[in-house]
VOPAGU-2260 file (C-alpha; in pm, 1 decimal, decimal comma):
REM VOPAGU-2260
SITE   aa  ch    i         X         Y         Z
SITE  MET   A    0       0,0       0,0       0,0
SITE  GLY   A    1     289,9     232,1      69,5
SITE  ALA   A    2     388,7     214,3    -297,3
SITE  ILE   A    3      37,7     320,4    -402,1
SITE  PHE   A    4      37,6     616,8    -163,8
SITE  ASN   A    5     383,7     712,0    -289,7
SITE  ILE   A    6     260,3     717,2    -649,1
SITE  ILE   A    7     -24,8     946,3    -547,4
SITE  ALA   A    8     179,9    1166,4    -314,3
SITE  THR   A    9     468,2    1229,5    -555,7
SITE  PRO   A   10     279,0    1456,0    -802,3
SITE  MET   A   11      99,4    1618,1    -508,4
SITE  GLY   A   12     439,1    1701,3    -362,6
SITE  TYR   A   13     525,7    1901,5    -674,1
SITE  VAL   A   14     195,1    2089,4    -637,1
SITE  MET   A   15     273,8    2163,0    -271,7
SITE  GLU   A   16     622,0    2281,7    -372,1
SITE  TRP   A   17     471,7    2516,0    -632,3
SITE  ILE   A   18     224,1    2653,9    -378,2
SITE  TYR   A   19     501,3    2711,7    -124,6
SITE  ASN   A   20     721,9    2887,5    -379,8
SITE  THR   A   21     423,0    3111,5    -452,5
SITE  VAL   A   22     318,6    3203,3     -95,8
SITE  LEU   A   23     656,8    3141,0      78,5
SITE  ASN   A   24     494,7    3018,1     400,6
SITE  TYR   A   25     423,7    2657,3     501,5
SITE  GLY   A   26     108,9    2743,4     697,4
SITE  TYR   A   27     -55,3    2926,0     408,8
SITE  SER   A   28      64,2    2650,4     175,8
SITE  ILE   A   29    -123,9    2393,4     383,9
SITE  LEU   A   30    -443,9    2600,8     372,7
SITE  ALA   A   31    -419,8    2639,6      -5,4
SITE  PHE   A   32    -325,3    2274,3     -50,0
SITE  ALA   A   33    -621,2    2152,7     159,2
SITE  LEU   A   34    -860,2    2376,3     -36,1
SITE  LEU   A   35    -720,6    2262,4    -371,3
SITE  ALA   A   36    -760,9    1898,9    -263,8
SITE  LYS   A   37   -1128,4    1960,8    -184,1
SITE  VAL   A   38   -1181,9    2118,4    -526,8
SITE  ILE   A   39   -1012,0    1826,9    -705,4
SITE  MET   A   40   -1216,0    1571,0    -512,3
SITE  LEU   A   41   -1544,5    1760,0    -549,0
SITE  PRO   A   42   -1687,2    1530,4    -822,7
SITE  PHE   A   43   -1628,9    1226,8    -597,9
SITE  SER   A   44   -1786,7    1407,3    -302,0
SITE  ILE   A   45   -2095,1    1494,1    -508,2
SITE  LYS   A   46   -2130,0    1132,9    -617,3
SITE  GLN   A   47   -2104,5    1012,5    -255,7
SITE  LYS   A   48   -2364,7    1262,5    -137,5
SITE  ARG   A   49   -2610,4    1173,8    -411,7
SITE  SER   A   50   -2561,1     805,9    -335,0
SITE  MET   A   51   -2639,6     879,7      30,6
SITE  ILE   A   52   -2963,3    1054,7     -65,7
SITE  THR   A   53   -3065,0     762,3    -285,9
SITE  THR   A   54   -2989,5     521,3      -0,6
SITE  GLN   A   55   -3206,2     727,3     235,5
SITE  ARG   A   56   -3492,2     709,3     -14,6
SITE  ILE   A   57   -3454,5     335,8     -67,7
SITE  ASN   A   58   -3408,9     225,5     295,6
SITE  PRO   A   59   -3779,2     238,7     397,2
SITE  LYS   A   60   -3872,7      37,6      87,5
SITE  LEU   A   61   -3597,6    -213,6     164,9
SITE  ARG   A   62   -3744,0    -263,7     511,3
SITE  GLU   A   63   -4084,2    -325,8     353,3
SITE  LEU   A   64   -3930,6    -585,4     122,0
SITE  GLN   A   65   -3756,9    -745,5     419,8
SITE  LYS   A   66   -4087,9    -784,4     601,1
SITE  LYS   A   67   -4262,5    -914,2     290,6
SITE  TYR   A   68   -3996,7   -1148,0     150,6
SITE  GLY   A   69   -3765,3   -1203,4     446,5
SITE  HIS   A   70   -3851,7   -1573,9     446,6
SITE  ASP   A   71   -3760,0   -1609,1      78,7
SITE  LYS   A   72   -3401,2   -1489,9      26,4
SITE  GLU   A   73   -3407,3   -1548,8    -349,0
SITE  LYS   A   74   -3726,6   -1348,9    -396,4
SITE  TYR   A   75   -3599,4   -1076,1    -164,8
SITE  SER   A   76   -3277,2   -1052,1    -365,8
SITE  GLN   A   77   -3469,6   -1022,4    -691,8
SITE  GLU   A   78   -3700,2    -752,5    -557,8
SITE  MET   A   79   -3409,4    -564,8    -404,8
SITE  GLN   A   80   -3222,3    -562,9    -736,6
SITE  ARG   A   81   -3538,2    -441,8    -910,7
SITE  LEU   A   82   -3575,2    -164,5    -655,1
SITE  TYR   A   83   -3219,3     -45,8    -702,8
SITE  ALA   A   84   -3264,6     -59,0   -1080,2
SITE  ASP   A   85   -3576,3     159,1   -1052,2
SITE  TYR   A   86   -3371,0     420,2    -871,6
SITE  GLY   A   87   -3071,3     389,4   -1100,3
SITE  ALA   A   88   -2863,4     296,8    -798,5
SITE  SER   A   89   -2628,4      20,0    -689,6
SITE  PRO   A   90   -2641,4    -185,0    -366,6
SITE  MET   A   91   -2278,6     -83,2    -315,9
SITE  GLY   A   92   -2383,7     282,1    -309,0
SITE  GLY   A   93   -2082,9     508,3    -281,4
SITE  CYS   A   94   -1848,2     239,9    -152,9
SITE  GLY   A   95   -1642,3     242,8    -470,5
SITE  THR   A   96   -1606,7     619,1    -453,0
SITE  SER   A   97   -1507,8     598,7     -86,2
SITE  LEU   A   98   -1239,6     342,1    -164,1
SITE  LEU   A   99   -1108,4     569,1    -438,7
SITE  THR   A  100   -1089,7     879,4    -218,5
SITE  LEU   A  101    -911,0     698,6      68,8
SITE  PRO   A  102    -570,5     660,7    -101,1
SITE  ILE   A  103    -599,2    1020,1    -226,4
SITE  MET   A  104    -655,7    1148,5     128,1
SITE  LEU   A  105    -365,0     942,0     259,2
SITE  GLY   A  106    -148,8    1069,3     -25,7
SITE  LEU   A  107    -229,1    1425,5      84,9
SITE  TYR   A  108    -134,6    1332,1     440,0
SITE  TYR   A  109     198,2    1191,5     322,2
SITE  VAL   A  110     281,8    1520,5     150,0
SITE  VAL   A  111     205,5    1730,1     459,7
SITE  THR   A  112     396,9    1508,9     703,0
SITE  MET   A  113     697,8    1435,5     479,4
SITE  PRO   A  114     796,0    1762,7     311,7
SITE  ILE   A  115    1160,8    1661,1     262,4
SITE  THR   A  116    1060,1    1358,4      55,3
SITE  TYR   A  117     773,9    1507,6    -145,0
SITE  MET   A  118     835,4    1884,4    -150,3
SITE  MET   A  119    1215,6    1886,6    -166,9
SITE  HIS   A  120    1244,5    1548,2    -344,4
SITE  VAL   A  121    1542,4    1440,0    -133,4
SITE  PRO   A  122    1631,3    1067,1    -167,4
SITE  THR   A  123    1590,0     843,5     138,1
SITE  GLU   A  124    1963,1     783,2     188,7
SITE  GLU   A  125    2028,0    1158,0     191,6
SITE  ILE   A  126    1746,0    1212,7     441,0
SITE  THR   A  127    1905,5     952,5     667,6
SITE  ALA   A  128    2242,1    1129,7     646,9
SITE  ILE   A  129    2080,8    1465,7     724,7
SITE  ALA   A  130    1894,8    1318,7    1021,5
SITE  GLN   A  131    2215,8    1169,8    1160,8
SITE  ALA   A  132    2399,2    1501,5    1119,0
SITE  LEU   A  133    2123,9    1684,5    1308,9
SITE  GLY   A  134    2079,5    1412,2    1572,4
SITE  VAL   A  135    1718,0    1337,6    1476,9
SITE  GLU   A  136    1580,2     984,7    1520,0
SITE  THR   A  137    1434,1     858,7    1193,2
SITE  THR   A  138    1216,3     606,0    1378,4
SITE  LYS   A  139    1006,4     882,3    1532,1
SITE  PHE   A  140     686,1     960,4    1344,1
SITE  GLY   A  141     696,2    1308,4    1192,7
SITE  PHE   A  142    1076,3    1327,9    1206,0
SITE  GLN   A  143    1086,1    1498,9     866,8
SITE  MET   A  144     892,9    1792,4    1010,5
SITE  THR   A  145    1150,4    1811,4    1291,4
SITE  ILE   A  146    1435,0    1819,3    1039,8
SITE  ALA   A  147    1258,6    2077,0     822,8
SITE  GLY   A  148    1206,4    2298,0    1127,3
SITE  MET   A  149    1577,0    2283,8    1208,7
SITE  LEU   A  150    1692,8    2380,7     860,6
SITE  ASN   A  151    1653,9    2755,0     913,0
SITE  GLU   A  152    1924,2    2749,5    1179,9
SITE  SER   A  153    2127,6    2448,6    1062,3
SITE  PHE   A  154    2100,2    2478,9     684,9
SITE  ASP   A  155    2469,3    2566,1     629,0
SITE  ALA   A  156    2574,6    2261,9     833,3
SITE  VAL   A  157    2382,0    2009,0     620,0
SITE  LYS   A  158    2330,0    2170,5     277,9
SITE  HIS   A  159    2628,1    1976,1     140,5
SITE  LEU   A  160    2441,2    1649,5     208,7
SITE  SER   A  161    2173,2    1720,2     -51,9
SITE  ALA   A  162    2144,1    1963,8    -340,0
SITE  ASN   A  163    1764,0    1965,6    -303,3
SITE  LEU   A  164    1744,5    2092,5      53,2
SITE  MET   A  165    1576,4    2426,5     113,5
SITE  PRO   A  166    1476,5    2607,9     435,3
SITE  LEU   A  167    1101,2    2645,2     493,9
SITE  ASP   A  168     917,6    2919,9     678,4
SITE  PHE   A  169     704,7    2745,8     942,4
SITE  THR   A  170     592,3    3060,6    1125,6
SITE  PHE   A  171     215,6    3103,7    1126,9
SITE  PHE   A  172      48,2    3372,7    1340,0
SITE  GLY   A  173     324,8    3348,0    1597,4
SITE  LEU   A  174     332,6    2967,0    1595,7
SITE  ASP   A  175     611,7    2738,6    1478,5
SITE  LEU   A  176     433,6    2466,3    1282,0
SITE  SER   A  177     738,9    2240,4    1288,9
SITE  GLN   A  178     712,0    2207,0    1668,1
SITE  THR   A  179     500,5    1946,7    1846,5
SITE  PRO   A  180     277,5    2077,8    2128,8
SITE  SER   A  181     364,0    1929,7    2469,5
SITE  PHE   A  182     119,8    1813,3    2737,0
SITE  LYS   A  183     375,4    1904,7    3003,5
SITE  GLU   A  184     448,1    2258,8    2887,3
SITE  PRO   A  185     146,9    2487,7    2832,3
SITE  ALA   A  186     220,8    2714,7    2538,3
SITE  LEU   A  187      56,3    2912,1    2261,6
SITE  ASN   A  188      75,5    2614,8    2025,5
SITE  TRP   A  189    -180,7    2434,3    2241,6
SITE  ILE   A  190    -433,8    2621,6    2032,1
SITE  ILE   A  191    -365,3    2380,5    1744,1
SITE  PRO   A  192    -478,1    2054,7    1913,2
SITE  ILE   A  193    -764,2    2242,4    2080,2
SITE  LEU   A  194    -889,4    2377,9    1747,4
SITE  SER   A  195    -827,0    2039,4    1586,5
SITE  ALA   A  196   -1059,9    1873,9    1839,4
SITE  ALA   A  197   -1314,9    2156,4    1820,9
SITE  THR   A  198   -1335,4    2161,0    1440,6
SITE  SER   A  199   -1354,8    1781,5    1435,1
SITE  TRP   A  200   -1655,0    1798,6    1668,6
SITE  GLY   A  201   -1801,4    2077,6    1455,9
SITE  TYR   A  202   -1768,7    1872,0    1140,6
SITE  THR   A  203   -1935,5    1565,4    1291,5
SITE  HIS   A  204   -2217,1    1788,1    1423,2
SITE  VAL   A  205   -2268,4    1944,3    1079,3
SITE  MET   A  206   -2257,3    1601,4     913,6
SITE  ASN   A  207   -2519,2    1457,3    1150,6
SITE  THR   A  208   -2739,1    1762,7    1102,5
SITE  MET   A  209   -2716,8    1736,4     724,9
SITE  ASN   A  210   -2802,7    1364,7     743,1
SITE  GLN   A  211   -3116,6    1456,4     935,1
SITE  VAL   A  212   -3198,2    1725,1     678,7
SITE  ILE   A  213   -3165,6    1465,6     402,5
SITE  SER   A  214   -3389,9    1219,1     587,0
SITE  ILE   A  215   -3655,1    1484,7     650,5
SITE  ASN   A  216   -3651,3    1601,2     288,1
SITE  VAL   A  217   -3649,6    1250,4     142,9
SITE  ASN   A  218   -3867,9    1054,9     386,9
SITE  GLY   A  219   -4053,0    1335,5     565,7
SITE  LYS   A  220   -3909,3    1249,1     906,5
SITE  LYS   A  221   -3590,5    1206,6    1103,8
SITE  PRO   A  222   -3420,5     864,1    1097,1
SITE  ASP   A  223   -3602,5     609,2    1308,9
SITE  GLY   A  224   -3597,7     238,5    1383,2
SITE  ASP   A  225   -3278,1      74,3    1263,7
SITE  ASP   A  226   -3153,2     409,5    1135,4
SITE  GLU   A  227   -3176,9     552,2    1485,5
SITE  LYS   A  228   -2958,0     271,0    1617,8
SITE  VAL   A  229   -2702,5     357,2    1352,9
SITE  GLN   A  230   -2727,1     720,9    1457,7
SITE  GLN   A  231   -2652,5     628,4    1819,2
SITE  MET   A  232   -2348,6     431,6    1710,6
SITE  ASN   A  233   -2236,1     727,4    1500,7
SITE  LYS   A  234   -2270,4     958,4    1800,3
SITE  SER   A  235   -2029,3     740,6    1995,6
SITE  MET   A  236   -1783,2     748,9    1708,2
SITE  ASN   A  237   -1832,3    1122,7    1673,1
SITE  LEU   A  238   -1728,1    1167,1    2034,7
SITE  MET   A  239   -1414,9     962,6    1982,9
SITE  MET   A  240   -1301,2    1147,2    1669,1
SITE  PRO   A  241   -1260,4    1490,1    1836,7
SITE  LEU   A  242   -1080,3    1327,9    2130,4
SITE  MET   A  243    -845,2    1147,6    1893,4
SITE  SER   A  244    -789,7    1465,4    1691,2
SITE  GLY   A  245    -699,0    1653,1    2007,0
SITE  TYR   A  246    -464,5    1376,5    2123,0
SITE  PHE   A  247    -282,1    1347,4    1790,9
SITE  GLY   A  248    -256,3    1726,6    1783,0
SITE  PHE   A  249     -37,2    1695,3    2092,7
SITE  VAL   A  250     189,3    1420,7    1958,4
SITE  LEU   A  251     238,6    1537,9    1598,4
SITE  PRO   A  252     394,4    1857,3    1458,1
SITE  GLY   A  253     169,4    2162,5    1444,2
SITE  ALA   A  254     161,3    2157,6    1062,5
SITE  VAL   A  255     -32,8    1830,1    1072,4
SITE  GLY   A  256    -282,0    1977,0    1318,6
SITE  LEU   A  257    -327,3    2283,8    1097,7
SITE  TYR   A  258    -400,7    2058,2     800,8
SITE  TRP   A  259    -670,7    1876,5    1002,0
SITE  ILE   A  260    -820,5    2208,4    1113,7
SITE  ALA   A  261    -833,6    2339,5     756,8
SITE  ASN   A  262    -973,1    2010,5     628,5
SITE  ASN   A  263   -1246,4    2005,6     896,5
SITE  LEU   A  264   -1352,2    2363,1     820,8
SITE  PHE   A  265   -1363,4    2304,3     446,0
SITE  MET   A  266   -1560,2    1982,1     503,7
SITE  CYS   A  267   -1819,8    2171,1     709,5
SITE  VAL   A  268   -1877,1    2418,0     427,2
SITE  GLN   A  269   -1880,7    2136,3     172,4
SITE  GLU   A  270   -2136,7    1931,2     366,0
SITE  VAL   A  271   -2384,1    2219,3     381,5
SITE  ALA   A  272   -2333,0    2321,3      18,0
SITE  LEU   A  273   -2347,3    1968,3    -126,0
SITE  THR   A  274   -2651,5    1870,7      79,5
SITE  SER   A  275   -2842,8    2168,2     -59,9
SITE  TYR   A  276   -2720,6    2106,9    -414,1
SITE  CYS   A  277   -2781,1    1730,9    -418,5
SITE  LEU   A  278   -3126,3    1756,2    -260,4
SITE  ARG   A  279   -3221,2    2004,4    -531,6
SITE  LYS   A  280   -3090,3    1770,1    -803,4
SITE  ASP   A  281   -3277,9    1481,8    -642,1
SITE  LYS   A  282   -3605,9    1676,0    -657,4
SITE  GLU   A  283   -3539,2    1765,2   -1020,6
SITE  GLU   A  284   -3497,1    1396,4   -1104,4
SITE  ILE   A  285   -3825,2    1310,9    -933,2
SITE  GLU   A  286   -4003,5    1579,8   -1134,0
SITE  LEU   A  287   -3838,9    1444,7   -1447,3
SITE  TYR   A  288   -3976,4    1099,0   -1371,4
SITE  LYS   A  289   -4324,8    1238,0   -1311,8
SITE  THR   A  290   -4319,4    1406,3   -1650,6
SITE  GLY   A  291   -4212,9    1094,3   -1835,7
SITE  GLY   A  292   -3850,6    1042,6   -1736,6
SITE  ASN   A  293   -3722,5     710,0   -1609,9
SITE  ARG   A  294   -3473,9     801,9   -1336,1
SITE  VAL   A  295   -3657,1     771,5   -1003,6
SITE  LYS   A  296   -3980,8     615,8    -888,7
């Protein structure tokens, strides 16, 4: 899997390098990079959202089929396939799209956490030599951010080890994004894990709210029955995600936390915008069917 992520992250690294050379600040580069990633992945996000709306519309009918044909698996399977065909949908929903976006998201993460590999294009053996010269352990996660943060002061001491090395500006509103916040030492950079947890909670809240909006618009009511059980399970997960975001914000360099914050904020805006857009398209398809189209029943 690492090879796949490397293939994806390599061209993204050149994009990140171009952005940095344009804005000359790593913090602003991360914000622009996160926004660009959302724009590139927008078609996949639209497809996922529309699949979710279709699933919401089909679920009540699937439960009816389960009650009617639950004793006859073959008949139930036939009726289920017919139902999905009527809606122009697939039982897999947006699973394929989700599987496609996962390596892309991880590729983005690789670029942010390993700037020496993907932004500076320094070979692994040279990175190892640089780490040894600076006394940085290469086994520690995020060590490339540590090295990159040290280059401003130690660049002359290690520049002979690689022709591709370049110092990066990690200052961002008084914060050093190459540093990792410490539980033991309260400091200004605590704001990064705090905002990471807060925006993670905000995103899950917006997502749950938009799911309810979809259910109300599609089925005329909030999720109930089995859907409510799923909602309860999601609430538990939604509590864990902010806690995990806050924790990792304290054990990883600030640049990673800033990327999560930016990603969460952009996702909040995207959820609201796509829900409105896709619900409108869904209603248009229903009207099309009523006037002689064949998309949705």
